[in-house]
PyMOL Python script that loads the backbone (N, CA, C, O; Angstrom):
from pymol import cmd

cmd.read_pdbstr("""\
ATOM      1  N   MET A   1      16.077 -24.688  23.489  1.00  0.00           N
ATOM      2  CA  MET A   1      16.217 -24.072  22.226  1.00  0.00           C
ATOM      3  C   MET A   1      15.059 -23.265  22.118  1.00  0.00           C
ATOM      4  O   MET A   1      13.940 -23.715  22.366  1.00  0.00           O
ATOM      5  N   ALA A   2      15.279 -22.017  21.738  1.00  0.00           N
ATOM      6  CA  ALA A   2      14.069 -20.930  21.581  1.00  0.00           C
ATOM      7  C   ALA A   2      13.575 -21.223  20.156  1.00  0.00           C
ATOM      8  O   ALA A   2      14.313 -21.437  19.195  1.00  0.00           O
ATOM      9  N   LYS A   3      12.264 -21.205  20.141  1.00  0.00           N
ATOM     10  CA  LYS A   3      11.550 -21.312  18.877  1.00  0.00           C
ATOM     11  C   LYS A   3      11.466 -19.962  18.183  1.00  0.00           C
ATOM     12  O   LYS A   3      11.062 -18.926  18.711  1.00  0.00           O
ATOM     13  N   LYS A   4      11.945 -20.118  16.799  1.00  0.00           N
ATOM     14  CA  LYS A   4      11.803 -18.862  15.981  1.00  0.00           C
ATOM     15  C   LYS A   4      10.395 -18.353  15.592  1.00  0.00           C
ATOM     16  O   LYS A   4       9.493 -19.116  15.245  1.00  0.00           O
ATOM     17  N   ILE A   5      10.285 -17.185  15.663  1.00  0.00           N
ATOM     18  CA  ILE A   5       8.930 -16.591  15.336  1.00  0.00           C
ATOM     19  C   ILE A   5       8.903 -16.359  13.831  1.00  0.00           C
ATOM     20  O   ILE A   5       9.815 -15.673  13.367  1.00  0.00           O
ATOM     21  N   HIS A   6       8.107 -16.773  13.126  1.00  0.00           N
ATOM     22  CA  HIS A   6       8.012 -16.461  11.611  1.00  0.00           C
ATOM     23  C   HIS A   6       7.292 -15.050  11.351  1.00  0.00           C
ATOM     24  O   HIS A   6       6.088 -14.878  11.539  1.00  0.00           O
ATOM     25  N   LEU A   7       8.028 -14.228  10.973  1.00  0.00           N
ATOM     26  CA  LEU A   7       7.394 -12.932  10.412  1.00  0.00           C
ATOM     27  C   LEU A   7       7.301 -12.799   8.927  1.00  0.00           C
ATOM     28  O   LEU A   7       8.298 -12.844   8.207  1.00  0.00           O
ATOM     29  N   PRO A   8       6.070 -12.631   8.479  1.00  0.00           N
ATOM     30  CA  PRO A   8       5.776 -12.678   7.031  1.00  0.00           C
ATOM     31  C   PRO A   8       6.483 -11.452   6.371  1.00  0.00           C
ATOM     32  O   PRO A   8       6.459 -10.352   6.922  1.00  0.00           O
ATOM     33  N   THR A   9       7.107 -11.664   5.190  1.00  0.00           N
ATOM     34  CA  THR A   9       7.494 -10.559   4.344  1.00  0.00           C
ATOM     35  C   THR A   9       6.742 -10.384   3.280  1.00  0.00           C
ATOM     36  O   THR A   9       6.236 -11.354   2.716  1.00  0.00           O
ATOM     37  N   ARG A  10       6.550  -9.052   2.828  1.00  0.00           N
ATOM     38  CA  ARG A  10       5.818  -8.677   1.824  1.00  0.00           C
ATOM     39  C   ARG A  10       6.603  -7.669   0.988  1.00  0.00           C
ATOM     40  O   ARG A  10       7.675  -7.230   1.405  1.00  0.00           O
ATOM     41  N   MET A  11       6.093  -7.301  -0.169  1.00  0.00           N
ATOM     42  CA  MET A  11       6.922  -6.654  -1.396  1.00  0.00           C
ATOM     43  C   MET A  11       6.098  -5.249  -1.474  1.00  0.00           C
ATOM     44  O   MET A  11       4.879  -5.266  -1.648  1.00  0.00           O
ATOM     45  N   CYS A  12       6.818  -4.046  -1.338  1.00  0.00           N
ATOM     46  CA  CYS A  12       6.204  -2.827  -1.799  1.00  0.00           C
ATOM     47  C   CYS A  12       5.943  -2.749  -3.353  1.00  0.00           C
ATOM     48  O   CYS A  12       6.818  -3.031  -4.172  1.00  0.00           O
ATOM     49  N   VAL A  13       4.824  -2.392  -3.652  1.00  0.00           N
ATOM     50  CA  VAL A  13       4.375  -2.468  -5.191  1.00  0.00           C
ATOM     51  C   VAL A  13       5.110  -1.274  -5.957  1.00  0.00           C
ATOM     52  O   VAL A  13       5.186  -1.355  -7.183  1.00  0.00           O
ATOM     53  N   SER A  14       5.671  -0.138  -5.278  1.00  0.00           N
ATOM     54  CA  SER A  14       6.229   0.789  -5.772  1.00  0.00           C
ATOM     55  C   SER A  14       7.607   0.666  -5.839  1.00  0.00           C
ATOM     56  O   SER A  14       8.017   0.993  -6.953  1.00  0.00           O
ATOM     57  N   CYS A  15       8.629   0.262  -4.942  1.00  0.00           N
ATOM     58  CA  CYS A  15       9.959   0.198  -5.091  1.00  0.00           C
ATOM     59  C   CYS A  15      10.331  -1.391  -5.096  1.00  0.00           C
ATOM     60  O   CYS A  15      11.485  -1.688  -5.405  1.00  0.00           O
ATOM     61  N   ARG A  16       9.587  -2.223  -4.831  1.00  0.00           N
ATOM     62  CA  ARG A  16       9.767  -3.678  -4.834  1.00  0.00           C
ATOM     63  C   ARG A  16      10.797  -4.198  -3.794  1.00  0.00           C
ATOM     64  O   ARG A  16      11.281  -5.321  -3.931  1.00  0.00           O
ATOM     65  N   GLN A  17      11.136  -3.394  -2.756  1.00  0.00           N
ATOM     66  CA  GLN A  17      11.618  -3.746  -1.607  1.00  0.00           C
ATOM     67  C   GLN A  17      10.910  -4.731  -0.611  1.00  0.00           C
ATOM     68  O   GLN A  17       9.690  -4.624  -0.481  1.00  0.00           O
ATOM     69  N   ARG A  18      11.481  -5.527  -0.017  1.00  0.00           N
ATOM     70  CA  ARG A  18      10.731  -6.650   0.726  1.00  0.00           C
ATOM     71  C   ARG A  18      10.835  -6.148   2.165  1.00  0.00           C
ATOM     72  O   ARG A  18      11.911  -5.634   2.469  1.00  0.00           O
ATOM     73  N   ASP A  19       9.914  -6.216   3.065  1.00  0.00           N
ATOM     74  CA  ASP A  19       9.990  -5.862   4.298  1.00  0.00           C
ATOM     75  C   ASP A  19       8.876  -6.584   5.179  1.00  0.00           C
ATOM     76  O   ASP A  19       7.895  -7.066   4.613  1.00  0.00           O
ATOM     77  N   SER A  20       9.024  -6.660   6.579  1.00  0.00           N
ATOM     78  CA  SER A  20       8.120  -7.434   7.314  1.00  0.00           C
ATOM     79  C   SER A  20       6.779  -6.820   7.153  1.00  0.00           C
ATOM     80  O   SER A  20       6.664  -5.623   6.889  1.00  0.00           O
ATOM     81  N   GLN A  21       5.850  -7.543   7.292  1.00  0.00           N
ATOM     82  CA  GLN A  21       4.318  -7.159   6.818  1.00  0.00           C
ATOM     83  C   GLN A  21       3.919  -5.995   7.843  1.00  0.00           C
ATOM     84  O   GLN A  21       3.111  -5.155   7.446  1.00  0.00           O
ATOM     85  N   ASN A  22       4.421  -5.902   9.091  1.00  0.00           N
ATOM     86  CA  ASN A  22       3.929  -4.966   9.900  1.00  0.00           C
ATOM     87  C   ASN A  22       4.670  -3.526   9.812  1.00  0.00           C
ATOM     88  O   ASN A  22       4.347  -2.533  10.465  1.00  0.00           O
ATOM     89  N   ASN A  23       5.596  -3.602   8.988  1.00  0.00           N
ATOM     90  CA  ASN A  23       6.223  -2.262   8.601  1.00  0.00           C
ATOM     91  C   ASN A  23       5.639  -1.559   7.306  1.00  0.00           C
ATOM     92  O   ASN A  23       6.004  -0.437   6.954  1.00  0.00           O
ATOM     93  N   LEU A  24       4.677  -2.337   6.612  1.00  0.00           N
ATOM     94  CA  LEU A  24       4.027  -1.645   5.471  1.00  0.00           C
ATOM     95  C   LEU A  24       2.686  -1.223   5.694  1.00  0.00           C
ATOM     96  O   LEU A  24       2.084  -1.426   6.748  1.00  0.00           O
ATOM     97  N   VAL A  25       2.177  -0.586   4.621  1.00  0.00           N
ATOM     98  CA  VAL A  25       0.752  -0.394   4.712  1.00  0.00           C
ATOM     99  C   VAL A  25      -0.155  -0.984   3.742  1.00  0.00           C
ATOM    100  O   VAL A  25      -0.044  -0.770   2.534  1.00  0.00           O
ATOM    101  N   ARG A  26      -0.962  -1.651   4.204  1.00  0.00           N
ATOM    102  CA  ARG A  26      -1.847  -2.561   3.388  1.00  0.00           C
ATOM    103  C   ARG A  26      -3.070  -1.820   2.693  1.00  0.00           C
ATOM    104  O   ARG A  26      -3.880  -1.223   3.402  1.00  0.00           O
ATOM    105  N   LEU A  27      -3.192  -1.849   1.498  1.00  0.00           N
ATOM    106  CA  LEU A  27      -4.251  -1.108   0.723  1.00  0.00           C
ATOM    107  C   LEU A  27      -5.040  -1.973  -0.293  1.00  0.00           C
ATOM    108  O   LEU A  27      -4.625  -3.063  -0.686  1.00  0.00           O
ATOM    109  N   GLN A  28      -5.962  -1.528  -0.605  1.00  0.00           N
ATOM    110  CA  GLN A  28      -6.672  -2.488  -1.867  1.00  0.00           C
ATOM    111  C   GLN A  28      -7.800  -1.364  -2.721  1.00  0.00           C
ATOM    112  O   GLN A  28      -8.380  -0.343  -2.349  1.00  0.00           O
ATOM    113  N   CYS A  29      -7.776  -1.932  -3.699  1.00  0.00           N
ATOM    114  CA  CYS A  29      -8.872  -0.938  -4.739  1.00  0.00           C
ATOM    115  C   CYS A  29     -10.120  -1.782  -4.930  1.00  0.00           C
ATOM    116  O   CYS A  29     -10.125  -3.003  -5.090  1.00  0.00           O
ATOM    117  N   ASN A  30     -11.151  -1.003  -4.895  1.00  0.00           N
ATOM    118  CA  ASN A  30     -12.400  -1.562  -5.154  1.00  0.00           C
ATOM    119  C   ASN A  30     -13.090  -0.888  -6.187  1.00  0.00           C
ATOM    120  O   ASN A  30     -13.729   0.103  -5.832  1.00  0.00           O
ATOM    121  N   GLU A  31     -13.112  -1.212  -7.452  1.00  0.00           N
ATOM    122  CA  GLU A  31     -13.907  -0.522  -8.461  1.00  0.00           C
ATOM    123  C   GLU A  31     -13.381   0.653  -8.708  1.00  0.00           C
ATOM    124  O   GLU A  31     -14.122   1.603  -8.961  1.00  0.00           O
ATOM    125  N   GLY A  32     -11.659   0.826  -8.669  1.00  0.00           N
ATOM    126  CA  GLY A  32     -11.173   1.833  -9.058  1.00  0.00           C
ATOM    127  C   GLY A  32     -10.849   2.762  -8.031  1.00  0.00           C
ATOM    128  O   GLY A  32      -9.966   3.611  -8.150  1.00  0.00           O
ATOM    129  N   GLU A  33     -11.659   2.583  -6.882  1.00  0.00           N
ATOM    130  CA  GLU A  33     -11.402   3.360  -5.492  1.00  0.00           C
ATOM    131  C   GLU A  33     -10.195   2.967  -4.560  1.00  0.00           C
ATOM    132  O   GLU A  33     -10.127   1.803  -4.168  1.00  0.00           O
ATOM    133  N   LEU A  34      -9.399   3.735  -4.250  1.00  0.00           N
ATOM    134  CA  LEU A  34      -8.374   3.238  -3.142  1.00  0.00           C
ATOM    135  C   LEU A  34      -9.179   3.120  -1.915  1.00  0.00           C
ATOM    136  O   LEU A  34     -10.174   3.833  -1.785  1.00  0.00           O
ATOM    137  N   ASP A  35      -8.815   2.238  -0.961  1.00  0.00           N
ATOM    138  CA  ASP A  35      -9.584   1.833   0.315  1.00  0.00           C
ATOM    139  C   ASP A  35      -8.412   1.059   1.161  1.00  0.00           C
ATOM    140  O   ASP A  35      -7.549   0.389   0.594  1.00  0.00           O
ATOM    141  N   CYS A  36      -8.477   1.220   2.521  1.00  0.00           N
ATOM    142  CA  CYS A  36      -7.853   0.407   3.352  1.00  0.00           C
ATOM    143  C   CYS A  36      -8.327  -1.118   3.117  1.00  0.00           C
ATOM    144  O   CYS A  36      -9.444  -1.438   2.711  1.00  0.00           O
ATOM    145  N   PHE A  37      -7.397  -1.900   3.408  1.00  0.00           N
ATOM    146  CA  PHE A  37      -7.686  -3.546   3.421  1.00  0.00           C
ATOM    147  C   PHE A  37      -8.890  -3.741   4.323  1.00  0.00           C
ATOM    148  O   PHE A  37      -8.857  -3.338   5.485  1.00  0.00           O
ATOM    149  N   ASN A  38      -9.951  -4.351   3.815  1.00  0.00           N
ATOM    150  CA  ASN A  38     -11.129  -4.804   4.596  1.00  0.00           C
ATOM    151  C   ASN A  38     -11.176  -6.225   4.902  1.00  0.00           C
ATOM    152  O   ASN A  38     -12.155  -6.613   5.539  1.00  0.00           O
ATOM    153  N   GLY A  39     -10.341  -7.020   4.578  1.00  0.00           N
ATOM    154  CA  GLY A  39     -10.215  -8.495   4.819  1.00  0.00           C
ATOM    155  C   GLY A  39     -10.786  -9.199   3.703  1.00  0.00           C
ATOM    156  O   GLY A  39     -10.971 -10.410   3.826  1.00  0.00           O
ATOM    157  N   ARG A  40     -11.122  -8.560   2.527  1.00  0.00           N
ATOM    158  CA  ARG A  40     -11.792  -9.365   1.519  1.00  0.00           C
ATOM    159  C   ARG A  40     -11.060  -8.893   0.255  1.00  0.00           C
ATOM    160  O   ARG A  40     -10.786  -7.709   0.058  1.00  0.00           O
ATOM    161  N   GLY A  41     -10.776  -9.843  -0.549  1.00  0.00           N
ATOM    162  CA  GLY A  41     -10.245  -9.489  -1.968  1.00  0.00           C
ATOM    163  C   GLY A  41      -8.717  -9.368  -1.998  1.00  0.00           C
ATOM    164  O   GLY A  41      -7.950  -9.627  -1.071  1.00  0.00           O
ATOM    165  N   ARG A  42      -8.453  -8.990  -3.057  1.00  0.00           N
ATOM    166  CA  ARG A  42      -6.747  -8.648  -3.304  1.00  0.00           C
ATOM    167  C   ARG A  42      -6.283  -7.362  -2.563  1.00  0.00           C
ATOM    168  O   ARG A  42      -6.988  -6.386  -2.303  1.00  0.00           O
ATOM    169  N   SER A  43      -5.191  -7.510  -2.321  1.00  0.00           N
ATOM    170  CA  SER A  43      -4.481  -6.143  -1.650  1.00  0.00           C
ATOM    171  C   SER A  43      -3.114  -6.059  -2.193  1.00  0.00           C
ATOM    172  O   SER A  43      -2.580  -6.900  -2.918  1.00  0.00           O
ATOM    173  N   PHE A  44      -2.492  -4.713  -1.673  1.00  0.00           N
ATOM    174  CA  PHE A  44      -1.087  -4.600  -2.035  1.00  0.00           C
ATOM    175  C   PHE A  44      -0.515  -3.800  -0.917  1.00  0.00           C
ATOM    176  O   PHE A  44      -1.205  -3.191  -0.100  1.00  0.00           O
ATOM    177  N   TYR A  45       0.797  -3.837  -0.928  1.00  0.00           N
ATOM    178  CA  TYR A  45       1.420  -3.104   0.222  1.00  0.00           C
ATOM    179  C   TYR A  45       2.204  -1.942  -0.411  1.00  0.00           C
ATOM    180  O   TYR A  45       2.654  -2.019  -1.555  1.00  0.00           O
ATOM    181  N   LEU A  46       2.366  -0.750   0.457  1.00  0.00           N
ATOM    182  CA  LEU A  46       3.291   0.459   0.110  1.00  0.00           C
ATOM    183  C   LEU A  46       4.165   0.440   1.333  1.00  0.00           C
ATOM    184  O   LEU A  46       3.614   0.286   2.423  1.00  0.00           O
ATOM    185  N   CYS A  47       5.620   0.595   1.261  1.00  0.00           N
ATOM    186  CA  CYS A  47       6.710   0.975   2.172  1.00  0.00           C
ATOM    187  C   CYS A  47       6.525   2.334   2.973  1.00  0.00           C
ATOM    188  O   CYS A  47       5.778   3.078   2.337  1.00  0.00           O
ATOM    189  N   ASN A  48       6.923   2.843   4.049  1.00  0.00           N
ATOM    190  CA  ASN A  48       6.871   4.056   4.597  1.00  0.00           C
ATOM    191  C   ASN A  48       7.670   5.097   3.703  1.00  0.00           C
ATOM    192  O   ASN A  48       7.262   6.252   3.580  1.00  0.00           O
ATOM    193  N   GLU A  49       8.903   4.611   3.041  1.00  0.00           N
ATOM    194  CA  GLU A  49       9.641   5.376   2.271  1.00  0.00           C
ATOM    195  C   GLU A  49       8.948   6.063   1.190  1.00  0.00           C
ATOM    196  O   GLU A  49       8.966   7.265   0.928  1.00  0.00           O
ATOM    197  N   CYS A  50       8.269   5.011   0.539  1.00  0.00           N
ATOM    198  CA  CYS A  50       7.402   5.402  -0.650  1.00  0.00           C
ATOM    199  C   CYS A  50       6.415   6.317  -0.382  1.00  0.00           C
ATOM    200  O   CYS A  50       6.270   7.265  -1.154  1.00  0.00           O
ATOM    201  N   LEU A  51       5.687   6.186   0.618  1.00  0.00           N
ATOM    202  CA  LEU A  51       4.429   6.950   1.095  1.00  0.00           C
ATOM    203  C   LEU A  51       5.054   8.360   1.183  1.00  0.00           C
ATOM    204  O   LEU A  51       4.293   9.296   0.941  1.00  0.00           O
ATOM    205  N   LEU A  52       6.129   8.593   1.446  1.00  0.00           N
ATOM    206  CA  LEU A  52       6.802  10.123   1.550  1.00  0.00           C
ATOM    207  C   LEU A  52       6.978  10.733   0.136  1.00  0.00           C
ATOM    208  O   LEU A  52       6.874  11.941  -0.079  1.00  0.00           O
ATOM    209  N   ASN A  53       7.270   9.755  -0.861  1.00  0.00           N
ATOM    210  CA  ASN A  53       7.486  10.240  -2.185  1.00  0.00           C
ATOM    211  C   ASN A  53       6.304  10.098  -3.257  1.00  0.00           C
ATOM    212  O   ASN A  53       6.232   9.115  -3.995  1.00  0.00           O
ATOM    213  N   GLU A  54       5.449  11.076  -3.286  1.00  0.00           N
ATOM    214  CA  GLU A  54       4.238  11.206  -4.013  1.00  0.00           C
ATOM    215  C   GLU A  54       4.354  10.803  -5.515  1.00  0.00           C
ATOM    216  O   GLU A  54       3.557  10.040  -6.061  1.00  0.00           O
ATOM    217  N   LYS A  55       5.520  11.441  -6.189  1.00  0.00           N
ATOM    218  CA  LYS A  55       5.654  11.051  -7.576  1.00  0.00           C
ATOM    219  C   LYS A  55       5.963   9.620  -7.770  1.00  0.00           C
ATOM    220  O   LYS A  55       5.554   9.041  -8.776  1.00  0.00           O
ATOM    221  N   LYS A  56       6.677   8.999  -6.845  1.00  0.00           N
ATOM    222  CA  LYS A  56       7.121   7.491  -6.884  1.00  0.00           C
ATOM    223  C   LYS A  56       5.972   6.797  -6.820  1.00  0.00           C
ATOM    224  O   LYS A  56       5.926   5.878  -7.637  1.00  0.00           O
ATOM    225  N   ILE A  57       4.901   6.935  -6.039  1.00  0.00           N
ATOM    226  CA  ILE A  57       3.836   6.040  -5.803  1.00  0.00           C
ATOM    227  C   ILE A  57       2.476   6.275  -6.821  1.00  0.00           C
ATOM    228  O   ILE A  57       1.584   5.460  -7.058  1.00  0.00           O
ATOM    229  N   SER A  58       2.604   7.456  -7.262  1.00  0.00           N
ATOM    230  CA  SER A  58       1.373   7.660  -8.150  1.00  0.00           C
ATOM    231  C   SER A  58       1.126   6.797  -9.302  1.00  0.00           C
ATOM    232  O   SER A  58       0.029   6.360  -9.652  1.00  0.00           O
ATOM    233  N   LYS A  59       2.484   6.560  -9.962  1.00  0.00           N
ATOM    234  CA  LYS A  59       2.307   5.315 -10.985  1.00  0.00           C
ATOM    235  C   LYS A  59       1.814   3.956 -10.587  1.00  0.00           C
ATOM    236  O   LYS A  59       1.032   3.218 -11.185  1.00  0.00           O
ATOM    237  N   SER A  60       2.439   3.783  -9.447  1.00  0.00           N
ATOM    238  CA  SER A  60       1.950   2.423  -8.732  1.00  0.00           C
ATOM    239  C   SER A  60       0.596   2.338  -8.508  1.00  0.00           C
ATOM    240  O   SER A  60       0.047   1.300  -8.878  1.00  0.00           O
ATOM    241  N   LEU A  61      -0.062   3.186  -7.990  1.00  0.00           N
ATOM    242  CA  LEU A  61      -1.329   3.251  -7.588  1.00  0.00           C
ATOM    243  C   LEU A  61      -2.289   3.380  -8.802  1.00  0.00           C
ATOM    244  O   LEU A  61      -3.416   2.885  -8.809  1.00  0.00           O
ATOM    245  N   MET A  62      -1.803   4.016  -9.729  1.00  0.00           N
ATOM    246  CA  MET A  62      -2.824   4.116 -11.073  1.00  0.00           C
ATOM    247  C   MET A  62      -2.591   2.499 -11.617  1.00  0.00           C
ATOM    248  O   MET A  62      -3.566   1.873 -12.031  1.00  0.00           O
ATOM    249  N   ARG A  63      -1.623   2.056 -11.594  1.00  0.00           N
ATOM    250  CA  ARG A  63      -1.423   0.523 -12.007  1.00  0.00           C
ATOM    251  C   ARG A  63      -2.319  -0.398 -11.216  1.00  0.00           C
ATOM    252  O   ARG A  63      -3.080  -1.189 -11.774  1.00  0.00           O
ATOM    253  N   MET A  64      -2.215  -0.284  -9.922  1.00  0.00           N
ATOM    254  CA  MET A  64      -2.710  -1.233  -9.290  1.00  0.00           C
ATOM    255  C   MET A  64      -4.564  -1.027  -9.160  1.00  0.00           C
ATOM    256  O   MET A  64      -5.349  -1.973  -9.089  1.00  0.00           O
ATOM    257  N   CYS A  65      -4.863   0.116  -9.155  1.00  0.00           N
ATOM    258  CA  CYS A  65      -6.307   0.492  -9.460  1.00  0.00           C
ATOM    259  C   CYS A  65      -6.778   0.494 -10.574  1.00  0.00           C
ATOM    260  O   CYS A  65      -7.975   0.760 -10.681  1.00  0.00           O
ATOM    261  N   ARG A  66      -6.137   0.255 -11.537  1.00  0.00           N
ATOM    262  CA  ARG A  66      -6.347   0.509 -13.022  1.00  0.00           C
ATOM    263  C   ARG A  66      -7.233   1.588 -13.507  1.00  0.00           C
ATOM    264  O   ARG A  66      -8.211   1.476 -14.245  1.00  0.00           O
ATOM    265  N   SER A  67      -6.679   2.762 -12.915  1.00  0.00           N
ATOM    266  CA  SER A  67      -7.278   3.911 -13.012  1.00  0.00           C
ATOM    267  C   SER A  67      -6.457   5.076 -13.467  1.00  0.00           C
ATOM    268  O   SER A  67      -5.266   4.997 -13.166  1.00  0.00           O
ATOM    269  N   ASN A  68      -6.818   6.098 -14.098  1.00  0.00           N
ATOM    270  CA  ASN A  68      -5.974   7.004 -14.678  1.00  0.00           C
ATOM    271  C   ASN A  68      -6.310   8.315 -13.838  1.00  0.00           C
ATOM    272  O   ASN A  68      -5.830   9.367 -14.260  1.00  0.00           O
ATOM    273  N   LYS A  69      -7.121   8.347 -12.640  1.00  0.00           N
ATOM    274  CA  LYS A  69      -7.270   9.620 -11.752  1.00  0.00           C
ATOM    275  C   LYS A  69      -6.313   9.690 -10.958  1.00  0.00           C
ATOM    276  O   LYS A  69      -6.615   9.246  -9.851  1.00  0.00           O
ATOM    277  N   LYS A  70      -5.286  10.055 -11.041  1.00  0.00           N
ATOM    278  CA  LYS A  70      -4.155  10.166 -10.195  1.00  0.00           C
ATOM    279  C   LYS A  70      -4.460  11.192  -8.912  1.00  0.00           C
ATOM    280  O   LYS A  70      -4.192  10.874  -7.753  1.00  0.00           O
ATOM    281  N   ASP A  71      -4.957  12.251  -9.223  1.00  0.00           N
ATOM    282  CA  ASP A  71      -5.305  13.165  -8.243  1.00  0.00           C
ATOM    283  C   ASP A  71      -6.253  12.754  -7.137  1.00  0.00           C
ATOM    284  O   ASP A  71      -6.180  13.031  -5.940  1.00  0.00           O
ATOM    285  N   LYS A  72      -7.174  12.024  -7.794  1.00  0.00           N
ATOM    286  CA  LYS A  72      -8.163  11.306  -6.834  1.00  0.00           C
ATOM    287  C   LYS A  72      -7.667  10.336  -5.954  1.00  0.00           C
ATOM    288  O   LYS A  72      -7.968  10.239  -4.764  1.00  0.00           O
ATOM    289  N   LEU A  73      -6.732   9.472  -6.715  1.00  0.00           N
ATOM    290  CA  LEU A  73      -6.123   8.389  -5.894  1.00  0.00           C
ATOM    291  C   LEU A  73      -5.055   8.910  -4.810  1.00  0.00           C
ATOM    292  O   LEU A  73      -4.929   8.274  -3.764  1.00  0.00           O
ATOM    293  N   MET A  74      -4.285  10.061  -5.049  1.00  0.00           N
ATOM    294  CA  MET A  74      -3.386  10.569  -4.283  1.00  0.00           C
ATOM    295  C   MET A  74      -4.166  11.311  -2.885  1.00  0.00           C
ATOM    296  O   MET A  74      -3.770  11.252  -1.721  1.00  0.00           O
ATOM    297  N   ASN A  75      -5.271  11.946  -3.360  1.00  0.00           N
ATOM    298  CA  ASN A  75      -6.209  12.678  -2.310  1.00  0.00           C
ATOM    299  C   ASN A  75      -6.479  11.575  -1.158  1.00  0.00           C
ATOM    300  O   ASN A  75      -6.157  11.667   0.027  1.00  0.00           O
ATOM    301  N   LYS A  76      -7.183  10.458  -1.833  1.00  0.00           N
ATOM    302  CA  LYS A  76      -7.456   9.100  -0.768  1.00  0.00           C
ATOM    303  C   LYS A  76      -6.444   8.620  -0.150  1.00  0.00           C
ATOM    304  O   LYS A  76      -6.573   8.335   1.040  1.00  0.00           O
ATOM    305  N   LEU A  77      -5.331   8.439  -0.744  1.00  0.00           N
ATOM    306  CA  LEU A  77      -4.367   7.897   0.015  1.00  0.00           C
ATOM    307  C   LEU A  77      -3.741   8.758   1.277  1.00  0.00           C
ATOM    308  O   LEU A  77      -3.322   8.280   2.331  1.00  0.00           O
ATOM    309  N   LYS A  78      -3.783  10.120   0.907  1.00  0.00           N
ATOM    310  CA  LYS A  78      -3.312  11.015   2.106  1.00  0.00           C
ATOM    311  C   LYS A  78      -4.407  10.844   3.187  1.00  0.00           C
ATOM    312  O   LYS A  78      -4.112  10.724   4.377  1.00  0.00           O
ATOM    313  N   GLU A  79      -5.471  10.838   2.807  1.00  0.00           N
ATOM    314  CA  GLU A  79      -6.703  10.674   3.817  1.00  0.00           C
ATOM    315  C   GLU A  79      -6.577   9.418   4.713  1.00  0.00           C
ATOM    316  O   GLU A  79      -6.747   9.425   5.932  1.00  0.00           O
ATOM    317  N   ILE A  80      -6.265   8.364   3.981  1.00  0.00           N
ATOM    318  CA  ILE A  80      -6.120   6.917   4.629  1.00  0.00           C
ATOM    319  C   ILE A  80      -4.895   7.121   5.667  1.00  0.00           C
ATOM    320  O   ILE A  80      -4.986   6.903   6.875  1.00  0.00           O
ATOM    321  N   ILE A  81      -3.863   7.525   5.071  1.00  0.00           N
ATOM    322  CA  ILE A  81      -2.597   7.858   5.885  1.00  0.00           C
ATOM    323  C   ILE A  81      -2.882   8.521   7.057  1.00  0.00           C
ATOM    324  O   ILE A  81      -2.645   7.975   8.135  1.00  0.00           O
ATOM    325  N   THR A  82      -3.408   9.737   6.986  1.00  0.00           N
ATOM    326  CA  THR A  82      -3.528  10.571   8.172  1.00  0.00           C
ATOM    327  C   THR A  82      -4.605  10.030   9.163  1.00  0.00           C
ATOM    328  O   THR A  82      -4.475  10.326  10.351  1.00  0.00           O
ATOM    329  N   ASP A  83      -5.696   9.235   8.754  1.00  0.00           N
ATOM    330  CA  ASP A  83      -6.640   8.338   9.598  1.00  0.00           C
ATOM    331  C   ASP A  83      -5.671   7.438  10.335  1.00  0.00           C
ATOM    332  O   ASP A  83      -5.679   7.416  11.566  1.00  0.00           O
ATOM    333  N   ASP A  84      -4.859   6.715   9.646  1.00  0.00           N
ATOM    334  CA  ASP A  84      -4.060   5.434  10.228  1.00  0.00           C
ATOM    335  C   ASP A  84      -3.281   6.011  11.310  1.00  0.00           C
ATOM    336  O   ASP A  84      -3.310   5.410  12.384  1.00  0.00           O
ATOM    337  N   ARG A  85      -2.571   7.099  11.214  1.00  0.00           N
ATOM    338  CA  ARG A  85      -1.458   7.500  12.282  1.00  0.00           C
ATOM    339  C   ARG A  85      -2.106   8.119  13.383  1.00  0.00           C
ATOM    340  O   ARG A  85      -1.447   8.519  14.343  1.00  0.00           O
TER     341      ARG A  85
END
""", "prot")
cmd.dss("prot")
cmd.show_as("cartoon", "prot")
cmd.util.cbc("prot")
cmd.orient("prot")
């Protein structure tokens, strides 16, 4: 009998769809600044479909980071995404 491998599922904060953890981008906010997850503190996930739709995720990012600086958050997100790929 083959042993099943457990794949953790997480939810995208923008579209609320569940997916396996390795298909999502993990981010966190430190003092209103968006950043890659560094292993400490609370984090959240965004799916690849939402990353392509700027209008859809801007509201979610502002809510998660408790910030109203949409342009600053979106620029930082673009920077993080291009560095990861």
